[in-house]
KOLKETOR-644199 format. One line per 3 residues: number of its first residue (from 1); for each residue x, y, z of C-alpha. Coordinates in steps of 0.2 Angstrom, whole numbers. Example, Ala and Ser with C-alpha at 12.3 -4.5 7.8 and 13.67 -1.06 7.14 Angstrom:
% residues 2
1	62,-22,39 | 68,-5,36
This chain:
% residues 105
1	3,-158,-112 | 17,-164,-124 | 33,-171,-118
4	46,-161,-108 | 63,-162,-113 | 79,-167,-103
7	87,-152,-100 | 108,-155,-100 | 121,-142,-92
10	119,-131,-108 | 103,-130,-107 | 105,-123,-90
13	121,-111,-94 | 111,-100,-109 | 95,-96,-97
16	108,-85,-88 | 120,-84,-98 | 120,-68,-108
19	132,-58,-122 | 138,-45,-110 | 142,-31,-116
22	161,-23,-115 | 176,-14,-121 | 190,-18,-129
25	204,-7,-127 | 216,-11,-142 | 222,4,-151
28	208,12,-151 | 191,5,-138 | 177,-7,-148
31	164,-14,-142 | 163,-31,-137 | 151,-46,-135
34	160,-57,-120 | 153,-74,-125 | 164,-88,-112
37	176,-81,-98 | 186,-91,-86 | 199,-88,-74
40	210,-91,-88 | 202,-77,-102 | 189,-74,-112
43	179,-76,-128 | 174,-60,-138 | 164,-56,-150
46	171,-40,-160 | 174,-34,-175 | 191,-29,-169
49	208,-39,-174 | 223,-35,-162 | 239,-44,-166
52	243,-61,-161 | 251,-58,-146 | 248,-40,-141
55	241,-32,-126 | 225,-26,-123 | 212,-23,-107
58	195,-28,-108 | 183,-17,-97 | 168,-26,-91
61	154,-14,-83 | 153,-25,-66 | 170,-35,-63
64	182,-19,-69 | 194,-22,-82 | 209,-34,-82
67	222,-35,-97 | 226,-48,-106 | 235,-53,-122
70	227,-59,-138 | 228,-77,-139 | 220,-82,-155
73	207,-76,-170 | 190,-79,-175 | 177,-74,-189
76	167,-68,-177 | 178,-62,-160 | 196,-64,-154
79	201,-75,-140 | 212,-67,-126 | 221,-75,-112
82	224,-69,-95 | 240,-71,-80 | 227,-82,-70
85	229,-79,-54 | 217,-71,-37 | 215,-57,-50
88	212,-65,-65 | 198,-78,-53 | 189,-62,-46
91	188,-55,-64 | 180,-72,-68 | 168,-73,-56
94	160,-54,-56 | 158,-56,-72 | 148,-73,-72
97	138,-66,-55 | 132,-49,-64 | 126,-60,-78
100	117,-70,-67 | 110,-61,-56 | 106,-51,-72
103	87,-46,-74 | 79,-54,-90 | 77,-42,-105
C-alpha cells in the first residue's frame, strides 16, 4: 500500500461541496452554478453579467429564493451579496445542508 497523503480542510470540503445548479434572476432567468455561499453572499459560475450594484434573485432548488446585489464580476461568474440576517443565514445553511446530504452521482 502507498503512503496516504494527509488531508486538509479543503480536501474535506471538496468531498461534499458540489456546484449546485441554481437560477439567477436578473433581467432574465439564467443558469448558475453555486460555487461558494455564506450568510453574506455567494459566488456563482454563470455567463450572465448583470451590472454592478444591480438587484438580482438567486433561486436554489432546496433553499428557496433570496434577494441579492451584484458585488463583483469575474471571468467565470459573479459575486453577489445578501443582506446579512436571519434569512441569509437560513438560506446559506439550507444550501450547504442540501449539498452535504445529496448522494454522489
